[in-house]
DOFIMI-772008 format. One record per residue: residue number from 1; residue in one letter; x, y, z of N, C-alpha, C, CB in turn. Coordinates in Angstrom, 2 decimals. Glycine has a CB too. Layout:
! residues N
> NUM|A|X|Y|Z|X|Y|Z|X|Y|Z|X|Y|Z;
...
//
This chain:
! residues 195
> 1|X|-4.25|-28.68|8.46|-4.48|-27.94|7.22|-5.40|-26.76|7.51|-5.09|-28.85|6.13;
> 2|X|-5.15|-25.62|6.85|-5.92|-24.41|7.08|-7.30|-24.47|6.45|-5.17|-23.23|6.54;
> 3|X|-8.07|-23.51|6.81|-9.44|-23.40|6.31|-9.45|-23.12|4.81|-10.20|-22.29|7.06;
> 4|X|-10.36|-23.79|4.10|-10.53|-23.52|2.67|-11.48|-22.34|2.52|-11.09|-24.79|1.91;
> 5|X|-11.17|-21.46|1.59|-11.98|-20.27|1.39|-12.80|-20.40|0.12|-11.09|-19.02|1.33;
> 6|X|-14.04|-19.91|0.18|-14.85|-19.77|-1.02|-14.19|-18.68|-1.87|-16.36|-19.42|-0.68;
> 7|X|-14.44|-18.70|-3.17|-13.81|-17.73|-4.08|-14.10|-16.28|-3.67|-14.28|-17.97|-5.51;
> 8|X|-15.36|-15.98|-3.33|-15.73|-14.62|-2.94|-15.00|-14.20|-1.67|-17.25|-14.51|-2.72;
> 9|X|-14.91|-15.12|-0.71|-14.22|-14.82|0.54|-12.72|-14.64|0.28|-14.45|-15.94|1.59;
> 10|X|-12.19|-15.44|-0.61|-10.77|-15.35|-0.98|-10.46|-13.98|-1.59|-10.40|-16.47|-1.98;
> 11|X|-11.30|-13.55|-2.52|-11.10|-12.23|-3.15|-11.23|-11.10|-2.13|-12.11|-12.03|-4.29;
> 12|X|-12.20|-11.24|-1.23|-12.39|-10.22|-0.18|-11.15|-10.14|0.72|-13.65|-10.55|0.66;
> 13|X|-10.64|-11.29|1.13|-9.44|-11.30|1.98|-8.21|-10.78|1.24|-9.16|-12.72|2.49;
> 14|X|-8.08|-11.15|-0.02|-6.95|-10.65|-0.82|-7.02|-9.13|-0.91|-6.96|-11.28|-2.24;
> 15|X|-8.21|-8.59|-1.16|-8.40|-7.14|-1.21|-8.09|-6.48|0.12|-9.81|-6.81|-1.63;
> 16|X|-8.51|-7.13|1.20|-8.23|-6.59|2.54|-6.73|-6.59|2.82|-8.98|-7.40|3.62;
> 17|X|-6.03|-7.64|2.39|-4.58|-7.67|2.57|-3.90|-6.55|1.77|-4.01|-9.04|2.13;
> 18|X|-4.38|-6.31|0.58|-3.81|-5.23|-0.24|-4.08|-3.88|0.41|-4.39|-5.27|-1.68;
> 19|X|-5.31|-3.66|0.87|-5.63|-2.39|1.56|-4.76|-2.20|2.79|-7.12|-2.36|1.96;
> 20|X|-4.63|-3.25|3.60|-3.79|-3.16|4.80|-2.34|-2.93|4.40|-3.92|-4.44|5.66;
> 21|X|-1.91|-3.62|3.36|-0.54|-3.44|2.89|-0.27|-2.00|2.47|-0.25|-4.37|1.72;
> 22|X|-1.19|-1.42|1.72|-1.03|-0.02|1.31|-0.93|0.87|2.54|-2.20|0.43|0.41;
> 23|X|-1.79|0.63|3.52|-1.77|1.44|4.75|-0.41|1.30|5.45|-2.92|1.02|5.71;
> 24|X|0.04|0.07|5.64|1.32|-0.16|6.34|2.49|0.39|5.54|1.52|-1.66|6.60;
> 25|X|2.52|0.14|4.23|3.63|0.64|3.40|3.63|2.16|3.31|3.55|0.04|2.00;
> 26|X|2.47|2.79|3.53|2.40|4.26|3.54|2.92|4.85|4.84|0.96|4.72|3.31;
> 27|X|2.78|4.09|5.92|3.09|4.61|7.25|4.52|4.37|7.71|2.17|4.00|8.24;
> 28|X|5.18|3.39|7.10|6.53|3.07|7.58|7.39|2.53|6.44|6.48|2.06|8.73;
> 29|X|8.69|2.56|6.63|9.57|2.03|5.59|9.29|0.55|5.32|11.03|2.21|6.00;
> 30|X|9.51|0.15|4.12|9.27|-1.22|3.66|9.89|-2.24|4.61|9.83|-1.42|2.24;
> 31|X|11.12|-2.01|5.01|11.85|-2.95|5.84|11.17|-3.17|7.19|13.25|-2.47|6.06;
> 32|X|10.44|-2.18|7.68|9.80|-2.30|8.99|8.41|-2.93|8.92|9.69|-0.93|9.63;
> 33|X|7.86|-3.04|7.75|6.53|-3.65|7.60|6.66|-5.15|7.82|5.91|-3.34|6.19;
> 34|X|5.85|-5.67|8.71|5.89|-7.10|9.05|4.62|-7.79|8.55|6.06|-7.29|10.57;
> 35|X|4.81|-8.94|7.96|3.69|-9.73|7.47|2.73|-10.05|8.61|4.18|-11.03|6.81;
> 36|X|3.26|-10.34|9.80|2.42|-10.66|10.95|1.45|-9.52|11.25|3.29|-10.95|12.19;
> 37|X|1.94|-8.29|11.17|1.10|-7.13|11.48|0.00|-6.95|10.43|1.96|-5.85|11.55;
> 38|X|0.33|-7.17|9.17|-0.67|-7.06|8.11|-1.72|-8.14|8.28|0.00|-7.15|6.72;
> 39|X|-1.27|-9.36|8.51|-2.21|-10.48|8.70|-3.13|-10.21|9.88|-1.45|-11.80|8.91;
> 40|X|-2.55|-9.74|10.99|-3.35|-9.46|12.19|-4.38|-8.36|11.91|-2.44|-9.04|13.35;
> 41|X|-3.98|-7.34|11.16|-4.90|-6.23|10.84|-6.11|-6.72|10.05|-4.16|-5.14|10.06;
> 42|X|-5.93|-7.79|9.30|-7.00|-8.34|8.47|-7.76|-9.44|9.22|-6.43|-8.91|7.15;
> 43|X|-7.20|-9.89|10.33|-7.87|-10.92|11.12|-7.55|-12.34|10.71|-9.33|-10.71|11.04;
> 44|X|-6.36|-12.52|10.14|-5.92|-13.86|9.77|-4.54|-14.11|10.38|-5.87|-14.04|8.21;
> 45|X|-4.11|-15.34|10.34|-2.78|-15.69|10.83|-1.73|-15.52|9.74|-2.78|-17.12|11.33;
> 46|X|-0.48|-15.50|10.19|0.63|-15.34|9.26|0.65|-16.46|8.22|1.97|-15.31|10.02;
> 47|X|0.38|-17.67|8.63|0.37|-18.79|7.70|-0.69|-18.63|6.62|0.13|-20.08|8.45;
> 48|X|-1.83|-18.08|7.00|-2.91|-17.85|6.03|-2.49|-16.79|5.01|-4.20|-17.42|6.74;
> 49|X|-1.72|-15.80|5.45|-1.22|-14.77|4.53|-0.55|-15.42|3.32|-0.22|-13.83|5.25;
> 50|X|0.26|-16.46|3.58|1.03|-17.10|2.51|0.17|-17.91|1.54|2.07|-18.00|3.12;
> 51|X|-1.10|-18.05|1.84|-2.02|-18.67|0.89|-2.45|-17.65|-0.17|-3.25|-19.25|1.63;
> 52|X|-2.18|-16.38|0.10|-2.54|-15.30|-0.82|-1.33|-14.72|-1.53|-3.27|-14.20|-0.07;
> 53|X|-0.22|-14.59|-0.82|1.01|-14.01|-1.37|2.20|-14.85|-0.92|1.18|-12.53|-0.94;
> 54|X|3.11|-15.13|-1.82|4.27|-15.94|-1.49|5.27|-15.21|-0.61|4.95|-16.40|-2.76;
> 55|X|5.36|-13.88|-0.80|6.36|-13.08|-0.08|5.80|-11.69|0.20|7.67|-12.99|-0.90;
> 56|X|6.52|-10.97|1.02|6.17|-9.56|1.25|6.33|-8.78|-0.04|7.05|-8.94|2.38;
> 57|X|7.34|-9.12|-0.83|7.56|-8.45|-2.11|6.35|-8.62|-3.04|8.83|-8.99|-2.80;
> 58|X|5.78|-9.84|-3.05|4.60|-10.09|-3.90|3.42|-9.23|-3.45|4.22|-11.60|-3.85;
> 59|X|3.25|-9.09|-2.14|2.20|-8.19|-1.63|2.50|-6.76|-2.04|2.08|-8.30|-0.09;
> 60|X|3.75|-6.36|-1.93|4.14|-5.00|-2.28|3.83|-4.70|-3.75|5.63|-4.79|-2.01;
> 61|X|4.13|-5.64|-4.63|3.84|-5.47|-6.06|2.32|-5.34|-6.25|4.39|-6.67|-6.89;
> 62|X|1.55|-6.21|-5.59|0.09|-6.14|-5.70|-0.45|-4.81|-5.17|-0.57|-7.32|-4.94;
> 63|X|0.12|-4.35|-4.07|-0.30|-3.05|-3.51|0.00|-1.92|-4.48|0.41|-2.79|-2.16;
> 64|X|1.17|-1.96|-5.07|1.57|-0.92|-6.01|0.66|-0.90|-7.23|3.02|-1.12|-6.44;
> 65|X|0.36|-2.08|-7.75|-0.51|-2.15|-8.93|-1.93|-1.68|-8.59|-0.54|-3.59|-9.48;
> 66|X|-2.44|-2.08|-7.43|-3.77|-1.64|-7.01|-3.79|-0.13|-6.79|-4.21|-2.38|-5.73;
> 67|X|-2.74|0.38|-6.18|-2.65|1.81|-5.91|-2.62|2.60|-7.22|-1.40|2.13|-5.06;
> 68|X|-1.85|2.11|-8.17|-1.77|2.78|-9.47|-3.14|2.77|-10.17|-0.71|2.10|-10.36;
> 69|X|-3.84|1.66|-10.06|-5.17|1.56|-10.68|-6.13|2.59|-10.09|-5.74|0.14|-10.49;
> 70|X|-6.13|2.73|-8.78|-6.99|3.71|-8.11|-6.58|5.13|-8.51|-6.93|3.54|-6.57;
> 71|X|-5.27|5.38|-8.52|-4.76|6.70|-8.88|-5.14|7.05|-10.32|-3.23|6.75|-8.71;
> 72|X|-5.02|6.10|-11.23|-5.38|6.35|-12.62|-6.87|6.65|-12.76|-5.01|5.14|-13.49;
> 73|X|-7.71|5.90|-12.06|-9.15|6.14|-12.12|-9.49|7.53|-11.58|-9.91|5.06|-11.33;
> 74|X|-8.84|7.91|-10.50|-9.07|9.23|-9.91|-8.65|10.33|-10.88|-8.29|9.37|-8.58;
> 75|X|-7.52|10.18|-11.51|-7.03|11.19|-12.45|-7.96|11.27|-13.66|-5.60|10.86|-12.90;
> 76|X|-8.39|10.13|-14.19|-9.32|10.16|-15.33|-10.60|10.90|-14.98|-9.65|8.73|-15.79;
> 77|X|-11.07|10.71|-13.77|-12.27|11.41|-13.32|-12.03|12.91|-13.25|-12.72|10.88|-11.94;
> 78|X|-10.87|13.30|-12.74|-10.54|14.72|-12.59|-10.33|15.44|-13.91|-9.30|14.87|-11.74;
> 79|X|-9.86|14.72|-14.93|-9.57|15.38|-16.21|-10.72|15.23|-17.22|-8.30|14.81|-16.81;
> 80|X|-11.78|14.54|-16.84|-12.88|14.25|-17.77|-13.49|15.50|-18.38|-13.95|13.45|-17.06;
> 81|X|-13.53|16.59|-17.64|-14.17|17.81|-18.12|-13.30|18.58|-19.13|-14.49|18.71|-16.95;
> 82|X|-12.03|18.24|-19.23|-11.14|18.93|-20.16|-11.40|18.36|-21.55|-9.64|18.78|-19.75;
> 83|X|-11.70|19.25|-22.48|-12.16|18.80|-23.80|-11.07|18.29|-24.72|-12.87|19.90|-24.47;
> 84|X|-9.88|18.89|-24.69|-8.87|18.44|-25.66|-7.87|17.48|-25.02|-8.12|19.65|-26.24;
> 85|X|-7.43|16.52|-25.82|-6.53|15.48|-25.35|-5.20|16.00|-24.84|-6.27|14.52|-26.44;
> 86|X|-4.67|17.02|-25.48|-3.40|17.60|-25.03|-3.57|18.23|-23.65|-2.88|18.65|-26.05;
> 87|X|-4.66|18.95|-23.47|-4.94|19.55|-22.16|-5.12|18.50|-21.08|-6.18|20.43|-22.25;
> 88|X|-5.83|17.40|-21.43|-6.02|16.32|-20.46|-4.67|15.70|-20.08|-6.96|15.23|-21.04;
> 89|X|-3.81|15.47|-21.09|-2.52|14.86|-20.81|-1.65|15.80|-19.97|-1.80|14.50|-22.11;
> 90|X|-1.65|17.08|-20.30|-0.86|18.06|-19.54|-1.32|18.08|-18.08|-0.99|19.48|-20.17;
> 91|X|-2.63|18.12|-17.85|-3.19|18.15|-16.48|-2.87|16.84|-15.76|-4.73|18.38|-16.51;
> 92|X|-3.01|15.72|-16.47|-2.70|14.41|-15.89|-1.25|14.35|-15.42|-2.98|13.30|-16.90;
> 93|X|-0.34|14.77|-16.28|1.08|14.73|-15.93|1.38|15.63|-14.75|1.94|15.14|-17.13;
> 94|X|0.81|16.81|-14.77|1.01|17.75|-13.67|0.50|17.17|-12.35|0.32|19.09|-13.97;
> 95|X|-0.71|16.60|-12.39|-1.29|16.00|-11.18|-0.46|14.83|-10.69|-2.73|15.55|-11.44;
> 96|X|-0.04|13.98|-11.62|0.73|12.80|-11.21|2.09|13.19|-10.62|0.94|11.87|-12.40;
> 97|X|2.70|14.20|-11.17|3.98|14.64|-10.63|3.82|15.20|-9.21|4.62|15.69|-11.54;
> 98|X|2.72|15.88|-8.97|2.46|16.39|-7.62|2.15|15.25|-6.66|1.31|17.41|-7.63;
> 99|X|1.41|14.25|-7.13|1.13|13.08|-6.30|2.43|12.40|-5.91|0.19|12.09|-7.03;
> 100|X|3.31|12.23|-6.87|4.61|11.60|-6.60|5.35|12.37|-5.52|5.47|11.51|-7.88;
> 101|X|5.25|13.66|-5.57|5.98|14.50|-4.62|5.37|14.49|-3.22|6.04|15.92|-5.12;
> 102|X|4.03|14.36|-3.12|3.35|14.58|-1.84|2.74|13.33|-1.20|2.29|15.57|-2.03;
> 103|X|2.58|12.26|-1.92|1.84|11.10|-1.44|2.69|10.21|-0.54|1.32|10.30|-2.62;
> 104|X|2.13|9.80|0.62|2.87|8.98|1.58|3.29|7.63|1.00|2.03|8.76|2.82;
> 105|X|2.38|6.96|0.29|2.71|5.65|-0.27|3.85|5.77|-1.27|1.47|5.02|-0.95;
> 106|X|3.77|6.78|-2.13|4.82|6.99|-3.13|6.15|7.33|-2.45|4.41|8.11|-4.13;
> 107|X|6.11|8.18|-1.42|7.35|8.53|-0.72|8.00|7.30|-0.09|7.08|9.59|0.37;
> 108|X|7.19|6.44|0.51|7.75|5.21|1.10|8.25|4.28|0.01|6.70|4.50|1.97;
> 109|X|7.56|4.25|-1.11|7.99|3.45|-2.25|9.40|3.87|-2.67|7.00|3.60|-3.44;
> 110|X|9.62|5.16|-2.70|10.93|5.70|-3.09|11.97|5.39|-2.02|10.84|7.23|-3.33;
> 111|X|11.61|5.65|-0.77|12.55|5.45|0.33|12.98|3.99|0.44|11.93|5.91|1.65;
> 112|X|12.11|3.08|0.09|12.40|1.65|0.21|13.05|1.08|-1.05|11.13|0.89|0.51;
> 113|X|13.43|1.97|-1.94|13.94|1.50|-3.23|12.91|0.59|-3.89|15.30|0.75|-3.05;
> 114|X|11.66|1.02|-3.75|10.54|0.25|-4.26|10.60|0.03|-5.75|9.27|0.93|-3.92;
> 115|X|11.19|0.97|-6.46|11.32|0.81|-7.91|12.17|-0.43|-8.20|11.96|2.08|-8.57;
> 116|X|13.24|-0.62|-7.41|14.08|-1.81|-7.57|13.28|-3.08|-7.26|15.32|-1.73|-6.67;
> 117|X|12.49|-3.03|-6.19|11.68|-4.19|-5.82|10.72|-4.52|-6.95|10.91|-3.93|-4.51;
> 118|X|10.07|-3.50|-7.49|9.12|-3.72|-8.58|9.81|-4.25|-9.82|8.38|-2.42|-8.91;
> 119|X|10.98|-3.71|-10.13|11.70|-4.16|-11.32|12.21|-5.58|-11.19|12.86|-3.23|-11.60;
> 120|X|12.64|-5.94|-10.00|13.29|-7.23|-9.81|12.37|-8.37|-9.43|14.34|-7.10|-8.79;
> 121|X|11.15|-8.08|-8.99|10.28|-9.16|-8.53|9.12|-9.46|-9.48|9.73|-8.82|-7.18;
> 122|X|8.83|-8.57|-10.38|7.74|-8.85|-11.32|8.20|-9.79|-12.41|7.21|-7.55|-11.94;
> 123|X|7.33|-10.69|-12.77|7.63|-11.59|-13.89|7.53|-10.80|-15.19|6.66|-12.82|-13.91;
> 124|X|8.06|-11.36|-16.25|7.96|-10.69|-17.55|6.49|-10.52|-17.95|8.71|-11.51|-18.64;
> 125|X|5.66|-11.49|-17.63|4.22|-11.37|-17.93|3.59|-10.21|-17.15|3.49|-12.69|-17.60;
> 126|X|3.97|-10.06|-15.88|3.44|-8.96|-15.07|3.92|-7.61|-15.62|3.87|-9.12|-13.59;
> 127|X|5.19|-7.55|-16.00|5.73|-6.31|-16.58|5.01|-5.97|-17.87|7.24|-6.43|-16.83;
> 128|X|4.78|-6.97|-18.70|4.08|-6.76|-19.96|2.64|-6.31|-19.73|4.10|-8.05|-20.80;
> 129|X|1.97|-6.94|-18.77|0.59|-6.57|-18.45|0.53|-5.13|-17.93|-0.01|-7.53|-17.41;
> 130|X|1.49|-4.75|-17.09|1.51|-3.39|-16.56|1.78|-2.38|-17.68|2.58|-3.25|-15.46;
> 131|X|2.63|-2.76|-18.60|2.91|-1.89|-19.74|1.64|-1.68|-20.56|4.03|-2.48|-20.61;
> 132|X|0.88|-2.75|-20.79|-0.38|-2.64|-21.53|-1.37|-1.75|-20.80|-0.98|-4.03|-21.75;
> 133|X|-1.39|-1.83|-19.47|-2.26|-0.96|-18.66|-1.85|0.50|-18.88|-2.17|-1.33|-17.15;
> 134|X|-0.54|0.76|-18.89|-0.07|2.13|-19.08|-0.39|2.65|-20.49|1.44|2.20|-18.84;
> 135|X|-0.28|1.81|-21.50|-0.63|2.22|-22.87|-2.13|2.53|-22.94|-0.25|1.11|-23.90;
> 136|X|-2.96|1.66|-22.34|-4.41|1.90|-22.33|-4.74|3.20|-21.57|-5.15|0.70|-21.67;
> 137|X|-4.02|3.46|-20.50|-4.23|4.69|-19.73|-3.89|5.91|-20.59|-3.37|4.68|-18.44;
> 138|X|-2.79|5.83|-21.34|-2.42|6.93|-22.24|-3.53|7.19|-23.24|-1.10|6.62|-22.98;
> 139|X|-4.06|6.14|-23.89|-5.14|6.32|-24.87|-6.40|6.87|-24.20|-5.44|4.99|-25.58;
> 140|X|-6.68|6.44|-22.97|-7.86|6.95|-22.26|-7.72|8.44|-21.98|-8.06|6.20|-20.94;
> 141|X|-6.51|8.89|-21.78|-6.27|10.32|-21.51|-6.39|11.14|-22.79|-4.88|10.53|-20.89;
> 142|X|-5.68|10.76|-23.81|-5.60|11.62|-24.99|-6.76|11.43|-25.95|-4.31|11.38|-25.73;
> 143|X|-7.38|10.28|-25.92|-8.49|10.03|-26.84|-7.98|9.86|-28.26|-9.51|11.17|-26.77;
> 144|X|-8.91|9.81|-29.18|-8.55|9.58|-30.58|-8.25|10.86|-31.35|-9.65|8.84|-31.27;
> 145|X|-8.48|12.01|-30.72|-8.26|13.26|-31.44|-6.80|13.71|-31.44|-9.11|14.35|-30.84;
> 146|X|-5.96|13.07|-30.66|-4.55|13.44|-30.57|-3.72|12.37|-31.26|-4.11|13.62|-29.08;
> 147|X|-2.82|12.81|-32.10|-1.93|11.89|-32.82|-0.55|11.89|-32.16|-1.82|12.29|-34.33;
> 148|X|0.01|10.70|-32.07|1.35|10.56|-31.51|2.39|10.64|-32.61|1.48|9.25|-30.74;
> 149|X|3.54|11.26|-32.30|4.69|11.29|-33.23|5.49|10.00|-33.13|5.60|12.49|-32.94;
> 150|X|5.32|9.31|-32.04|6.08|8.09|-31.77|5.08|6.96|-31.48|7.08|8.28|-30.57;
> 151|X|5.57|5.76|-31.38|4.68|4.64|-31.05|4.15|4.82|-29.62|5.43|3.27|-31.21;
> 152|X|3.00|4.23|-29.32|2.49|4.31|-27.95|3.49|3.75|-26.94|1.17|3.56|-27.84;
> 153|X|4.24|2.73|-27.34|5.23|2.15|-26.44|6.33|3.14|-26.09|5.83|0.90|-27.07;
> 154|X|6.83|3.86|-27.09|7.86|4.87|-26.82|7.28|6.01|-26.00|8.46|5.40|-28.15;
> 155|X|6.06|6.41|-26.32|5.41|7.48|-25.55|5.31|7.10|-24.08|4.00|7.78|-26.11;
> 156|X|4.89|5.87|-23.81|4.77|5.41|-22.42|6.15|5.39|-21.75|4.13|4.00|-22.36;
> 157|X|7.17|4.93|-22.45|8.51|4.91|-21.86|9.01|6.32|-21.55|9.49|4.21|-22.80;
> 158|X|8.73|7.28|-22.43|9.13|8.67|-22.15|8.36|9.22|-20.95|8.88|9.55|-23.38;
> 159|X|7.09|8.91|-20.86|6.30|9.36|-19.71|6.80|8.71|-18.43|4.81|9.04|-19.92;
> 160|X|7.10|7.43|-18.49|7.67|6.75|-17.32|8.99|7.41|-16.91|7.89|5.25|-17.61;
> 161|X|9.80|7.78|-17.88|11.07|8.44|-17.58|10.85|9.74|-16.81|11.86|8.73|-18.87;
> 162|X|9.82|10.48|-17.21|9.48|11.71|-16.49|9.13|11.40|-15.04|8.31|12.43|-17.19;
> 163|X|8.36|10.36|-14.82|7.98|10.00|-13.45|9.16|9.48|-12.66|6.88|8.95|-13.47;
> 164|X|10.03|8.71|-13.31|11.22|8.22|-12.60|12.11|9.39|-12.18|12.02|7.24|-13.48;
> 165|X|12.19|10.40|-13.02|12.95|11.59|-12.66|12.35|12.25|-11.42|12.99|12.59|-13.83;
> 166|X|11.03|12.34|-11.38|10.38|12.91|-10.20|10.59|12.03|-8.98|8.87|13.10|-10.46;
> 167|X|10.52|10.72|-9.17|10.73|9.78|-8.07|12.15|9.90|-7.53|10.46|8.35|-8.53;
> 168|X|13.11|10.09|-8.43|14.51|10.17|-8.02|14.91|11.55|-7.51|15.40|9.79|-9.17;
> 169|X|14.01|12.48|-7.52|14.29|13.84|-7.08|15.08|13.89|-5.77|13.00|14.61|-6.93;
> 170|X|14.67|13.17|-4.72|15.44|13.22|-3.47|16.85|12.66|-3.61|14.72|12.46|-2.39;
> 171|X|17.04|11.72|-4.51|18.34|11.08|-4.69|19.30|12.01|-5.44|18.20|9.75|-5.44;
> 172|X|18.81|12.65|-6.51|19.69|13.48|-7.32|19.85|14.89|-6.76|19.16|13.56|-8.72;
> 173|X|19.04|15.20|-5.74|19.16|16.46|-5.00|19.05|17.70|-5.88|20.46|16.49|-4.27;
> 174|X|18.19|17.63|-6.86|17.84|18.79|-7.67|16.35|19.00|-7.49|18.23|18.60|-9.20;
> 175|X|15.92|20.22|-7.31|14.50|20.47|-7.13|13.80|20.38|-8.49|14.25|21.86|-6.47;
> 176|X|13.55|19.14|-8.91|12.94|18.87|-10.20|11.58|19.56|-10.31|12.78|17.36|-10.43;
> 177|X|10.89|19.71|-9.19|9.56|20.31|-9.20|9.57|21.72|-9.81|8.99|20.37|-7.78;
> 178|X|10.67|22.42|-9.66|10.78|23.76|-10.25|10.66|23.72|-11.77|12.10|24.42|-9.86;
> 179|X|10.98|22.56|-12.34|11.03|22.43|-13.79|9.91|21.56|-14.36|12.34|21.86|-14.20;
> 180|X|8.93|21.21|-13.54|7.86|20.31|-14.02|7.20|20.82|-15.29|6.81|20.13|-12.94;
> 181|X|6.83|22.08|-15.32|6.15|22.60|-16.51|7.01|22.47|-17.76|5.76|24.07|-16.31;
> 182|X|8.30|22.76|-17.62|9.22|22.64|-18.76|9.42|21.18|-19.15|10.58|23.29|-18.42;
> 183|X|9.54|20.31|-18.16|9.71|18.88|-18.45|8.47|18.31|-19.13|10.01|18.10|-17.15;
> 184|X|7.31|18.69|-18.64|6.06|18.22|-19.25|5.99|18.69|-20.69|4.83|18.73|-18.46;
> 185|X|6.29|19.96|-20.92|6.24|20.51|-22.28|7.21|19.76|-23.20|6.56|22.02|-22.27;
> 186|X|8.43|19.53|-22.71|9.43|18.84|-23.53|8.97|17.44|-23.90|10.78|18.78|-22.78;
> 187|X|8.39|16.72|-22.97|7.90|15.37|-23.27|6.74|15.43|-24.25|7.48|14.64|-21.98;
> 188|X|5.82|16.38|-24.04|4.68|16.50|-24.95|5.13|16.83|-26.37|3.72|17.57|-24.45;
> 189|X|6.12|17.72|-26.51|6.64|18.07|-27.83|7.23|16.83|-28.50|7.72|19.18|-27.72;
> 190|X|7.87|16.01|-27.72|8.51|14.81|-28.25|7.52|13.74|-28.69|9.44|14.24|-27.22;
> 191|X|6.41|13.60|-27.97|5.51|12.47|-28.28|4.28|12.84|-29.08|5.07|11.82|-27.01;
> 192|X|3.89|14.12|-29.11|2.65|14.51|-29.78|2.92|15.21|-31.10|1.82|15.40|-28.89;
> 193|X|2.13|14.91|-32.11|2.26|15.56|-33.42|1.83|17.02|-33.38|1.44|14.82|-34.46;
> 194|X|0.78|17.30|-32.65|0.13|18.61|-32.74|0.73|19.66|-31.82|-1.33|18.46|-32.43;
> 195|X|1.90|19.45|-31.30|2.46|20.44|-30.37|3.70|21.07|-30.94|2.78|19.80|-29.03;
//
């Protein structure tokens, strides 16, 4: 039987596995990432890895969620100085679309059909929790001074659609980036009362 971990040590190792996973998933296609390599990078055996994650897909989902959390915190910090909610949302969308286009982790996510992995491996509870995170992120961006024309749920789905379009850019072979400003404006007109 393997070593039992204290809760603090367990959380530290789980975090280290997620960090290593993000690094590996950023550097190579999903299919080439090996659990053995991630475990070795953290200083544990392959068997110990499975005490933290049932599958590589489960690690991938955890990496994606952690990455999104860091990205959201970074964006909130960058837009904090913008006084109006519409301006913050416009800047946030613009920044996120550029991140999608230029970021190694996101590019590998796309190349590995990571969206399919995320859609097919998350439980309904995980999907619901992630949706709640996205709704909270929207409110953190716009604040209470901006009124929505649609429900927060519809607003989040429209925003997600914008990101999926950017993610699919290489697949549909249209330079979506040329139209980011127009796409952002169209989504803002659709979801915000004051535009």
